[in-house]
C-alpha positions in Angstrom: 3.1 0.5 19.1 1.2 -2.7 18.8 -0.4 -3.8 15.5 -3.9 -2.6 16.5 -2.4 0.8 17.7 -0.5 1.1 14.5 -3.7 0.5 12.5 -5.7 2.9 14.5 -3.0 5.6 14.2 -2.7 5.0 10.4 -6.4 5.1 9.7 -6.8 8.2 11.9 -4.1 9.9 10.0 -5.5 8.9 6.6 -9.0 10.1 7.6 -8.1 13.7 6.7 -7.8 14.7 3.0 -5.0 17.2 3.6 -2.9 14.5 5.2 -3.6 12.1 2.3 -2.5 14.8 -0.1 0.7 15.4 1.9 1.5 11.7 1.8 0.8 11.6 -2.0 3.2 14.5 -2.4 5.9 12.8 -0.3 5.5 9.7 -2.4 7.2 11.7 -5.2 10.1 12.7 -3.0 11.1 14.5 0.2 9.8 18.0 0.8 10.0 20.8 3.4 7.1 22.2 5.3 7.1 25.2 3.0 7.0 23.0 -0.1 4.2 20.9 1.4 2.2 24.0 2.4 2.3 25.6 -1.1 -0.7 23.9 -2.7 -3.0 24.4 0.4 -4.9 27.5 1.5 -3.5 27.2 5.0 -0.6 28.4 7.0 2.6 26.6 7.5 1.8 26.0 11.3 -1.5 24.3 10.2 0.5 22.1 7.8 3.0 21.4 10.6 0.1 20.2 12.8 -0.9 17.7 10.1 2.7 16.6 9.8 2.8 15.9 13.6 -0.2 13.6 13.2 1.5 11.8 10.4 4.7 11.6 12.4 2.9 10.1 15.4 1.3 7.5 13.1 4.8 6.7 11.9 4.0 7.7 8.3 6.4 10.6 8.1 9.9 11.3 9.4 11.9 14.5 9.3 15.6 14.8 8.5 18.1 17.5 8.7 20.0 18.8 5.6 21.9 21.9 6.6 19.2 24.5 7.3 16.5 22.3 5.6 14.3 19.8 7.5 12.9 17.7 4.7 10.0 15.4 5.5 10.2 11.8 4.2 7.4 9.3 3.6 7.6 6.1 5.8 5.4 3.6 4.0 5.6 0.6 6.3 2.4 1.5 8.3 0.6 1.7 4.9 1.8 -1.9 4.2 0.3 -3.0 7.5 -3.0 -1.3 6.7 -3.0 -2.8 3.2 -2.3 -6.3 4.7 -5.2 -5.9 7.1 -7.5 -4.8 4.3 -6.5 -7.7 2.1 -8.6 -10.1 4.1 -11.7 -8.1 3.4 -10.8 -7.9 -0.3 -10.8 -11.8 -0.3 -14.2 -11.7 1.4 -15.7 -9.4 -1.3 -14.1 -11.3 -4.2 -15.7 -14.5 -2.9 -19.1 -12.7 -2.5 -18.9 -11.3 -6.0 -18.1 -14.7 -7.5 -21.2 -16.2 -5.7 -23.3 -13.3 -7.0 -21.9 -13.8 -10.6 -22.9 -17.5 -10.4 -26.4 -16.6 -9.3 -26.8 -14.0 -12.0 -25.5 -16.5 -14.6 -28.1 -19.1 -13.4 -30.8 -16.5 -13.7 -29.7 -15.5 -17.2 -29.8 -19.2 -18.3 -33.3 -19.6 -17.0 -32.3 -21.8 -14.0 -33.7 -21.3 -10.5 
């Protein structure tokens, strides 16, 4: 996947609150589909569909441990998204610094 494709897939996967919750759970350690499905009011096949989206985005991998197939968080695509967003963070910080300067001037009676 190219960088834009990776970003698109990452943000599309993160758009759903269930998938974000699954990633948050996997951040604490590997889990099976059964374990991931437990907190949700949905079937295991529905959770599996969410996992397939996360796998296609490269955010989750599945292993094999005897009869278990634990899911594992793959965080690298999140780093790519964070790096992309960092440029916008710099933009907003600069904008807020300029706004602070204007507000300080107003408070000090300057125009």
